[in-house]
N, C-alpha and C positions, 0 to 999 in steps of 0.2 A: 653497860649491864642494865636491862630495861627496867626490870621491877626487882625490887629487893623487900625481903621480909625482915624487918627490924625488930629485935626481941628487947631492946633496951630504951628506956623513957629519956625525954628531954632533947635538947639542940645538940646537934653535932656538926664541929667544925667541918667534918669531911663531907657535907653536902647530902647526907642522907637523912631523911626524916623518919622518925620512929613511928611505929603503928604497922597495922597489917596492909600489905601490898601498897607499898609507897614509892614515890618518884625519887630517883637519884640523878643530880646535876653532873655528878662525876663523868668525865670523858673528853672527847675531843669534838668540838662544834664548828661549823662555818657558818659566818654572818651571811645571810642570804636576803636581806631587806635592802632597802634603797638608803637607809639611814644608819648611822653608826655612832659609837660611843668609844672614846679611849682607842684602844687597839683593835676593837671590834668593828672595824669599817667593813663595807660591802665586800665580801669576796675574801675576808681574811679568816685564818684559823684561831680558835681561841681553845684554851683548855681548863678544865676544872679538875685539879687533883685531889689528893686527901685534905691538905690545907691551904693550897696555894692555887691562884688562877691566874690567867694572862688576859683578862678582860680590859683592865685599864692601862697596866704597865706589864712589864715582864714578871714581876714577882708580887702580885697581888695577895693579899689574905681575904678570905671571904668566910661568911656564915650564911647558911641557906637553910631556912625554916619555915615552919607552917604557922600563920597567924591567923587564927579563925579559921575562916575557908580558904584564904589565900596563902599563897607561897611568897616568900620574901627573900631577897638577896641583898646582903650588905657586903659591898666591896671597898677594901681599904688599899690603896695604892702605896707603893712602896715608899714614896715621899710623904705619906700621911694623907688626910682627907678620906672620908667614908661617903659612900653613895649608896642610896637605898632603892632598890627597884622591886615593883610588884612583877611576879613572873606568872604568866598564864601558860599553863602547860597544856598545849594542843593534843599531843600524845607523846610517848616516850621520847620520840624523836625529833618533835618540834616544839620550841617554846618562843615566848616573845616577852621582852623585858620592858617594862614601862616605868618611868620615873614616876614620883609619887603623885605629882599634879598632871600627868599625861594623859591623854586620851587616845593616843595613837602610839604604836611600838616604838622605842627608842633603838631596839635591836632586835632583830629576828634571827634566830639561831636554829641550825638543822644539824642533828648529831650525825658526826662522821664515823666515830667509833666510841 
């Protein structure tokens, strides 16, 4: 789903940000960069569902939200431990994940569906 009009306020664990004409991370993505993180190695397929993802481990939980002008993604692996990424949305089908201190993307994802 490319763009979603959300009518509720606040953070949604399902990866949809509230507000008019917002970005949704839900869907299937392919890691297309030269670097990877967790299961999102180059060429790998990762998914973001309603509350679970496969970015770091097969059953991550995540929160995707807007923090000021930035999008943030917090991923908690099945064995614990949370990592936070700044998400640059290039367009509805292309995003880049940056570690908090990173100046180059740790993961580049292209939407498959």
